[in-house]
N, C-alpha and C positions, 0 to 999 in steps of 0.2 A: 504494500500500500504506500502510495506516495502522497505527501502533504506539501502542497505548493504554497510558498510564502512570497509575496511581492512586497519589497521594501518600497514605500511610497515617498519617503523623504530622507535626504542625507542628514538632516539636522538631528542632533541628539538632545532630547529633553532630559536635563539633569536637575535633580532636586536633592537638597541637603537638609537634614533635620536631625532631631534627637528625641529620645524618649527615656523614661525611667524604667529600668528593669525591676524584677521582683525584689531585688535587694535595695532599691531606691537609688541606684547608681545611674548617672546619665550615660546613655549609649548613643553615639553619633552614627548616622547612616547616610548613604548616598544611593539614590536610584538613578539609573541611566537607561533611557528607552528610545526606540525609534518607532515611528508609525508604519504599520504594514497591514496587509490583509492576508488571511489564511484561507486557502481553498481546498476543499475535500468533499468527495461524494456529490459534486455538482452544486455545492453551496459555498458562498464567500462570507467571511466574518472579519470584523475589525480585530487586529492583533497587535500587541506591543512586543517588539523584539527587545528583551532585556539584555543589557550588556554589563559585563564585569567592570569594576573600577579600573580605568586606564585602557580598557579595550577600545580599539578603533571601531567606528561605526561601519555598517555595511553600505556600499554604494547602492543607489536606486537600481532596482532590477528584480529579476525572478530567480528564486532559490527553491531548494527543497529542504524541509526540516530534517536535520541529521539526528534522528531519534537515537541511533546507536551511540553516537558521541555524547549524548545527554543522559544516557542511562546510568544509574547508580544502583548498586546492590549492597545492602547493609543487613546483615543477619538474616539473609534469605528473603528480604523484602525489596522489590524493585520500585524505584521512583525515578522521576526525571529531574535533572538539575533545574534550578530556577532561572539559570542563564541560558539563553537561546543559542544554538549552534546551527548555522546554515551552510548549505553546500550549493555552490553556483550550479544552476541548470545548464546543460550544454545548449549552445545556440543552434537553432535549426539552420541547416545548410540553405543558402539562397537558391531559389528555384530558377531554373533556366526557362525563359519564354519559349513556347513551342514555335517552331519554324513552319510556316505554311504557305 
């Protein structure tokens, strides 16, 4: 099964904040996202591509969600990383006009 992701904007939306954890300590965080759309089973959905701190953004274009690279297994439980990994889709070869 292939999940197509189209990155719509090069810009990265970065937000910085903090919260208090259960010990009352301040914890700082940064979220970094790019706007995209996810297409699967004939439907398209808005999708945020989450980036790790310092990771370069993806150029606008069409990609495939690299689920295998995002898979994490811990004590026999499989989950996906919260950070998105994309693989560039191969470009279609240009069509040659029919001669007639």
